[in-house]
LORO-926294 format. One record per residue (C-alpha): x negated, y negated, z negated. Coordinates in Angstrom, 3 decimals, padded with zeros to 6 digits. Layout:
BEGIN
[dovex [X; Y; Z]]
...
REM end
This chain:
BEGIN
[dovex [-014.078; 029.671; 025.048]]
[dovex [-017.535; 028.216; 025.703]]
[dovex [-016.030; 024.756; 025.915]]
[dovex [-015.017; 024.917; 022.276]]
[dovex [-018.572; 025.508; 021.006]]
[dovex [-020.524; 022.790; 019.232]]
[dovex [-022.378; 020.694; 021.822]]
[dovex [-025.352; 020.407; 019.495]]
[dovex [-026.050; 024.108; 020.087]]
[dovex [-026.349; 023.484; 023.852]]
[dovex [-028.882; 020.735; 023.376]]
[dovex [-031.615; 023.143; 022.364]]
[dovex [-033.548; 023.618; 019.154]]
[dovex [-035.659; 020.538; 019.626]]
[dovex [-032.803; 018.112; 020.230]]
[dovex [-031.897; 015.590; 017.521]]
[dovex [-028.437; 015.949; 015.919]]
[dovex [-025.751; 013.540; 017.039]]
[dovex [-025.719; 010.376; 014.931]]
[dovex [-022.682; 009.784; 012.840]]
[dovex [-021.360; 006.213; 012.498]]
[dovex [-022.508; 004.418; 009.362]]
[dovex [-019.794; 004.474; 006.686]]
[dovex [-019.799; 000.682; 006.504]]
[dovex [-018.732; 000.384; 010.151]]
[dovex [-015.968; 002.969; 010.051]]
[dovex [-012.525; 001.492; 010.749]]
[dovex [-014.256; -001.797; 011.409]]
[dovex [-011.205; -003.478; 012.952]]
[dovex [-009.026; -002.802; 009.900]]
[dovex [-011.748; -004.102; 007.593]]
[dovex [-012.054; -007.292; 009.637]]
[dovex [-008.265; -007.744; 009.502]]
[dovex [-008.377; -007.384; 005.695]]
[dovex [-011.092; -010.030; 005.270]]
[dovex [-008.705; -013.029; 004.967]]
[dovex [-006.739; -011.282; 002.227]]
[dovex [-009.946; -010.336; 000.402]]
[dovex [-011.255; -013.896; 000.631]]
[dovex [-007.967; -015.349; -000.602]]
[dovex [-007.833; -012.912; -003.527]]
[dovex [-011.464; -013.576; -004.428]]
[dovex [-011.623; -017.343; -004.009]]
[dovex [-008.128; -018.429; -004.996]]
[dovex [-007.014; -015.888; -007.587]]
[dovex [-010.279; -014.835; -009.209]]
[dovex [-012.044; -018.156; -008.682]]
[dovex [-009.172; -020.296; -009.954]]
[dovex [-008.642; -017.990; -012.904]]
[dovex [-012.275; -018.321; -013.975]]
[dovex [-012.107; -022.083; -013.381]]
[dovex [-009.040; -022.341; -015.626]]
[dovex [-010.612; -020.266; -018.399]]
[dovex [-013.804; -022.344; -018.349]]
[dovex [-011.925; -025.656; -018.493]]
[dovex [-009.754; -024.420; -021.363]]
[dovex [-012.850; -024.911; -023.548]]
[dovex [-013.171; -028.564; -022.540]]
[dovex [-011.455; -031.771; -023.567]]
[dovex [-010.071; -032.438; -020.076]]
[dovex [-007.246; -034.951; -020.086]]
[dovex [-005.914; -036.524; -016.890]]
[dovex [-008.718; -035.050; -014.749]]
[dovex [-010.756; -031.878; -015.281]]
[dovex [-014.246; -032.424; -016.646]]
[dovex [-016.893; -030.200; -018.174]]
[dovex [-016.845; -031.899; -021.562]]
[dovex [-017.364; -028.912; -023.870]]
[dovex [-014.982; -028.822; -026.840]]
[dovex [-015.293; -025.230; -028.014]]
[dovex [-012.114; -023.731; -029.457]]
[dovex [-010.456; -027.083; -030.202]]
[dovex [-007.745; -026.626; -027.577]]
[dovex [-006.881; -023.149; -028.882]]
[dovex [-006.766; -024.332; -032.486]]
[dovex [-004.416; -027.120; -031.472]]
[dovex [-002.322; -024.697; -029.427]]
[dovex [-001.781; -022.253; -032.290]]
[dovex [-000.993; -025.063; -034.695]]
[dovex [001.827; -026.416; -032.519]]
[dovex [005.367; -025.279; -033.527]]
[dovex [006.552; -025.694; -029.932]]
[dovex [004.141; -022.957; -028.809]]
[dovex [005.471; -020.528; -031.419]]
[dovex [009.025; -021.233; -030.267]]
[dovex [007.942; -020.565; -026.675]]
[dovex [006.317; -017.250; -027.592]]
[dovex [009.358; -016.130; -029.595]]
[dovex [011.751; -017.016; -026.783]]
[dovex [009.612; -015.196; -024.231]]
[dovex [009.499; -012.079; -026.418]]
[dovex [013.296; -011.993; -026.834]]
[dovex [013.968; -012.881; -023.207]]
[dovex [011.387; -010.408; -021.917]]
[dovex [012.512; -007.422; -023.971]]
[dovex [016.214; -007.882; -023.234]]
[dovex [015.559; -008.684; -019.576]]
[dovex [013.566; -005.490; -019.074]]
[dovex [016.109; -003.282; -020.826]]
[dovex [019.274; -004.701; -019.279]]
[dovex [017.867; -005.248; -015.776]]
[dovex [016.707; -001.644; -015.584]]
[dovex [019.895; -000.310; -017.158]]
[dovex [022.345; -002.331; -015.064]]
[dovex [020.311; -001.847; -011.888]]
[dovex [020.167; 001.908; -012.329]]
[dovex [023.861; 002.231; -013.200]]
[dovex [024.888; 000.187; -010.154]]
[dovex [022.564; 002.235; -007.949]]
[dovex [023.960; 005.493; -009.334]]
[dovex [027.514; 004.312; -008.619]]
[dovex [026.666; 003.299; -005.046]]
[dovex [024.810; 006.571; -004.548]]
[dovex [028.131; 008.396; -004.832]]
[dovex [028.856; 007.304; -001.233]]
[dovex [031.632; 004.882; -002.175]]
[dovex [033.715; 003.246; 000.526]]
[dovex [032.493; -000.234; 001.416]]
[dovex [029.017; 000.420; 000.024]]
[dovex [027.394; -002.084; 002.403]]
[dovex [029.736; -004.844; 001.241]]
[dovex [029.126; -004.151; -002.459]]
[dovex [025.370; -003.913; -001.931]]
[dovex [025.315; -007.246; -000.104]]
[dovex [027.414; -008.971; -002.774]]
[dovex [025.224; -007.689; -005.611]]
[dovex [021.972; -008.488; -003.816]]
[dovex [023.053; -011.939; -002.618]]
[dovex [022.084; -013.832; -005.829]]
[dovex [018.476; -012.740; -005.337]]
[dovex [018.375; -014.794; -002.128]]
[dovex [019.062; -017.969; -004.105]]
[dovex [016.323; -020.036; -005.682]]
[dovex [015.996; -020.111; -009.453]]
[dovex [016.911; -023.790; -009.482]]
[dovex [020.197; -023.111; -007.674]]
[dovex [020.933; -020.167; -009.969]]
[dovex [020.194; -022.280; -013.026]]
[dovex [022.473; -025.102; -011.883]]
[dovex [025.307; -022.696; -011.010]]
[dovex [025.169; -021.066; -014.445]]
[dovex [024.843; -024.437; -016.128]]
[dovex [028.245; -025.275; -014.660]]
[dovex [029.712; -021.863; -015.465]]
[dovex [028.586; -022.040; -019.104]]
[dovex [029.501; -025.698; -019.522]]
[dovex [032.224; -025.804; -022.221]]
[dovex [034.119; -028.564; -020.422]]
[dovex [034.002; -027.051; -016.928]]
[dovex [033.234; -023.365; -017.127]]
[dovex [034.348; -020.190; -018.873]]
[dovex [035.361; -021.837; -022.136]]
[dovex [037.552; -024.432; -020.395]]
[dovex [039.226; -021.775; -018.211]]
[dovex [040.028; -019.464; -021.123]]
[dovex [041.377; -022.329; -023.222]]
[dovex [043.576; -023.435; -020.324]]
[dovex [045.150; -019.957; -020.403]]
[dovex [046.312; -020.473; -023.996]]
[dovex [043.405; -019.306; -026.153]]
[dovex [042.614; -022.754; -027.522]]
[dovex [040.296; -021.408; -030.205]]
[dovex [037.999; -019.613; -027.776]]
[dovex [034.386; -020.820; -027.921]]
[dovex [031.630; -019.875; -025.505]]
[dovex [028.885; -022.469; -025.088]]
[dovex [025.525; -020.678; -025.367]]
[dovex [023.573; -023.431; -023.647]]
[dovex [024.568; -025.893; -026.361]]
[dovex [023.849; -023.643; -029.339]]
[dovex [020.185; -023.542; -030.380]]
[dovex [020.565; -020.083; -031.931]]
[dovex [021.789; -018.337; -028.768]]
[dovex [020.612; -020.591; -025.929]]
[dovex [018.032; -018.044; -024.767]]
[dovex [020.863; -015.556; -024.170]]
[dovex [022.577; -018.028; -021.845]]
[dovex [019.387; -018.165; -019.784]]
[dovex [019.218; -014.370; -019.911]]
[dovex [022.695; -014.115; -018.337]]
[dovex [021.563; -016.157; -015.326]]
[dovex [018.351; -014.129; -014.989]]
[dovex [020.263; -010.836; -015.025]]
[dovex [022.736; -012.118; -012.456]]
[dovex [019.933; -013.020; -010.068]]
[dovex [017.448; -010.197; -010.601]]
[dovex [019.636; -007.132; -011.051]]
[dovex [020.461; -006.832; -007.342]]
[dovex [016.847; -006.303; -006.298]]
[dovex [016.293; -003.633; -008.953]]
[dovex [019.529; -001.959; -007.877]]
[dovex [018.275; -001.708; -004.272]]
[dovex [014.931; -000.283; -005.416]]
[dovex [016.689; 002.269; -007.605]]
[dovex [019.114; 003.143; -004.817]]
[dovex [016.227; 003.796; -002.454]]
[dovex [014.715; 006.099; -005.074]]
[dovex [017.987; 007.970; -005.566]]
[dovex [018.418; 008.400; -001.821]]
[dovex [014.987; 010.024; -001.746]]
[dovex [016.086; 012.830; -004.094]]
[dovex [016.672; 016.137; -002.319]]
[dovex [020.343; 017.094; -002.088]]
[dovex [019.399; 020.665; -003.010]]
[dovex [018.645; 019.481; -006.532]]
[dovex [022.214; 018.250; -006.959]]
[dovex [023.611; 021.442; -005.495]]
[dovex [021.492; 023.579; -007.813]]
[dovex [022.592; 021.527; -010.829]]
[dovex [026.269; 021.976; -009.886]]
[dovex [025.802; 025.725; -009.422]]
[dovex [024.175; 025.988; -012.849]]
[dovex [026.993; 023.958; -014.395]]
[dovex [024.710; 021.139; -015.604]]
[dovex [026.654; 017.930; -016.382]]
[dovex [025.955; 014.942; -014.169]]
[dovex [024.587; 012.791; -016.998]]
[dovex [022.154; 015.530; -018.022]]
[dovex [021.001; 015.926; -014.415]]
[dovex [020.188; 012.230; -014.350]]
[dovex [018.375; 012.158; -017.701]]
[dovex [016.473; 015.466; -017.394]]
[dovex [015.805; 015.733; -013.654]]
[dovex [016.481; 012.621; -011.584]]
[dovex [015.006; 009.920; -013.841]]
[dovex [011.709; 011.807; -014.460]]
[dovex [011.390; 012.282; -010.692]]
[dovex [011.871; 008.532; -010.188]]
[dovex [009.015; 007.535; -012.462]]
[dovex [007.121; 005.612; -009.721]]
[dovex [010.299; 003.706; -008.911]]
[dovex [010.740; 002.692; -012.545]]
[dovex [007.086; 001.635; -012.770]]
[dovex [007.467; -000.580; -009.692]]
[dovex [010.629; -002.111; -011.113]]
[dovex [008.962; -002.801; -014.461]]
[dovex [006.038; -004.552; -012.785]]
[dovex [008.398; -006.771; -010.772]]
[dovex [010.490; -007.598; -013.842]]
[dovex [007.435; -008.303; -015.994]]
[dovex [005.960; -010.675; -013.398]]
[dovex [009.204; -012.667; -013.272]]
[dovex [009.432; -012.778; -017.080]]
[dovex [005.967; -014.228; -017.637]]
[dovex [006.467; -017.060; -015.146]]
[dovex [010.075; -017.915; -016.069]]
[dovex [010.317; -021.680; -015.756]]
[dovex [012.824; -022.802; -013.125]]
[dovex [015.845; -021.307; -014.880]]
[dovex [014.995; -023.049; -018.137]]
[dovex [014.436; -026.413; -016.481]]
[dovex [017.624; -026.165; -014.413]]
[dovex [019.863; -024.941; -017.230]]
[dovex [018.646; -026.620; -020.404]]
[dovex [015.450; -028.559; -019.752]]
[dovex [014.053; -026.849; -022.833]]
[dovex [016.899; -027.957; -025.095]]
[dovex [018.829; -028.238; -027.226]]
[dovex [016.114; -029.655; -029.415]]
[dovex [013.384; -027.584; -027.780]]
[dovex [015.123; -024.309; -028.673]]
[dovex [014.734; -022.835; -025.174]]
[dovex [011.065; -023.618; -024.591]]
[dovex [008.978; -020.954; -022.813]]
[dovex [005.193; -020.735; -022.279]]
[dovex [005.307; -021.703; -018.591]]
[dovex [007.220; -024.871; -019.456]]
[dovex [004.787; -025.604; -022.274]]
[dovex [001.937; -025.424; -019.737]]
[dovex [003.686; -027.758; -017.294]]
[dovex [004.594; -030.255; -020.030]]
[dovex [001.040; -030.287; -021.366]]
[dovex [-000.611; -030.697; -017.975]]
[dovex [001.771; -033.118; -016.255]]
[dovex [003.844; -034.579; -019.083]]
[dovex [001.215; -035.176; -021.759]]
[dovex [-001.614; -035.323; -019.173]]
[dovex [-003.666; -032.922; -021.269]]
[dovex [-005.202; -030.466; -018.828]]
[dovex [-007.325; -028.791; -021.493]]
[dovex [-004.269; -027.885; -023.547]]
[dovex [-002.456; -026.613; -020.476]]
[dovex [-005.467; -024.527; -019.477]]
[dovex [-005.645; -023.035; -022.977]]
[dovex [-001.963; -022.063; -022.866]]
[dovex [-002.423; -020.592; -019.377]]
[dovex [-005.370; -018.547; -020.589]]
[dovex [-003.316; -017.157; -023.469]]
[dovex [-000.590; -016.161; -020.996]]
[dovex [-003.228; -014.434; -018.867]]
[dovex [-004.602; -012.661; -021.932]]
[dovex [-001.149; -011.394; -022.916]]
[dovex [-000.630; -009.988; -019.425]]
[dovex [-004.068; -008.332; -019.500]]
[dovex [-003.345; -006.742; -022.893]]
[dovex [-000.284; -005.069; -021.374]]
[dovex [-001.620; -004.202; -017.903]]
[dovex [-005.085; -002.885; -018.746]]
[dovex [-003.909; -000.049; -021.058]]
[dovex [-001.099; 000.781; -018.633]]
[dovex [-003.497; 000.903; -015.665]]
[dovex [-005.913; 003.081; -017.634]]
[dovex [-003.190; 005.537; -018.596]]
[dovex [-001.640; 005.482; -015.132]]
[dovex [-004.744; 005.858; -012.978]]
[dovex [-007.477; 006.946; -015.355]]
[dovex [-005.470; 009.960; -016.474]]
[dovex [-004.928; 011.049; -012.852]]
[dovex [-008.657; 010.876; -012.125]]
[dovex [-009.483; 012.943; -015.196]]
[dovex [-006.812; 015.453; -014.187]]
REM end
């Protein structure tokens, strides 16, 4: 029993208390291991972001230069019809992509969660498109949606000669053709995330719901989905990040056409910086994209984490 007593009591009343390690040096090895990541995040992400914002107020053309131009680049940006088309396309693409990716991903996960035979095969098939690059996905769906080679040609060869399905060649619905390719590639990842969340639900909850006679759909909507809130938040963040930077699919499928109807902000930035050799205009568009992301993320982060701290 004496061995379990505090050793400071054995040192006598005049002995100094044992020194505790300074907080800064606690877990020193893990902090040293995290230094490269901290430096990369600070120098590359924060530094380059500030550099871009500063140069968006300049008249930089082929090379960046600190030639102050005030708000000229922003005035030109918001007076360009191509930018308004890009913003409108991103809004439509983003809203529908979030809704349908979450919906399809959750439904597929719920079906696989019923312990179907051949689950591994189905999961691999559905997830496989995510392993492809956006360029490959865009080219594949360009062929599939080509009226002379793809779905329209196949259906007409079966006898329905009046069938028409050429979204990539119709300016009014071209963004929906790009949306089809995005859903095909991104739904598999969301399905796997949702499936992992469903597999984490206690089986006793399902048994209790069956004993109480609660329908399956009501168990999902009233019990399972609220429990999976962190999973849905993670999925939304992943989807939102892919929406903002959508570029490869547009270039591979339509190149921004027909007639500029499928332009998106990321393509506008690339065209301004490397096509028109106007770095200032590209920096201004990039800053507006950053601002739009901040407007969405800052309130969400405050509600998500600030509310927990207050609680």
